[in-house]
C-alpha angles and dihedrals in degrees: 000000000000121000123231119205126191126196092274092053093046092048092047095048102039123084126189095240093052093045093050092047091051093050092047089053091047093052091049092046091050092049091051092048093246095114110062104212118155118191118277118277130211126216124175095331093316123112123210131190123180140185140182134195099195114236093014114053148325128207149153146211124223129187142152109261097206107027097043116195126126124358128210123221117183131183127194123197120236138259094014097047090222115157103251100181150339130212117201123191135037105283099087094055093046093050089047091055092047092050092050088051091051091051088052092049091048091052098040108030121083114265091244094052111132107148126080133191119198129192108193134038106213130110093285091055089053097047092048090056092041090056096039088061087069096057106036138032096239116208102179136014119193115197129194129188136155087228110071095196093055090043092054092045093054092046090052092047094050091049095045104038102028097028090223122140108254135171140183117243129199101230140031088238091059091049094052105035116102093359122143093208124028124194123195107194106161139119091226116139089202130057117283096189143036112231090222088071092066119102119230110273096027119152109212126199119194114195100163134068115332107169133114108278090009116062139123089224135042135234089270090075099059089038091057095042120098092197131029117192134180137182093231124025093187092054093045090052093046096064115124110225089034123259117267091240138090093264097186091054096049119111127216112246089221090059091059092047090051092050093244091119124037095226114195111018099165123055090215095050119117112226129195125204112198107203111210101154113254106238114246095032095105093057088040090057092044091049088051091051089051091046093235 
């Protein structure tokens, strides 16, 4: 019998450490060619991503690109093809993105990184911090938003649920300056930071828009970065309009995990992780939850 999970069930079952471990394994499997995960496809307003771990499972995610609303993630067991489970809602995808971001921060941020600056207060901002709590002992989280109520709510949630010191700041500059890890998690089509604000050695994650003429950062960020990393090179290169990044210079996160690329080699280097959502990672996370 297949299992159906809603957002409440996913949130109750999933823990940051397990989610990060699953996404680290997925990135490594994709790099090695073990996880079959072609770039997302679009059909009549719908978006589909799919993945397969041969001999174990195959699955997909489907959602409406423009309307939003609930998403469906389904996983079938191999070799029978039986439907093992379905997740309906938006939580699984958000936690997946947060866990990928935490893997990137763990790989790219300095080992002594403890401070975080966040611009944005939506679900993605929360799941990034939720997952980061599994890879670093965070000592201070500075949060900026143009909406004070949302800013206060996220500060309270981080303090209450994660038991991490967090505070609201008055400007994006204040949120970013002198931070070890910086998270951009907005829907802004225009830059929300100036790269000159970043301290040497910062590890930056960008979750929001990152295309030419529609990006939450400007050209100054990739120009200042010594290393640009993404979870999926094919998806980064498939953006239309193109991504506002030096695509040919970007490195696959899985390559660094596998030891095929050195990653950060200078403690003062600024790194950028461009989150694009490696296809197949939602069913991978659901399969992990179902112990397939």
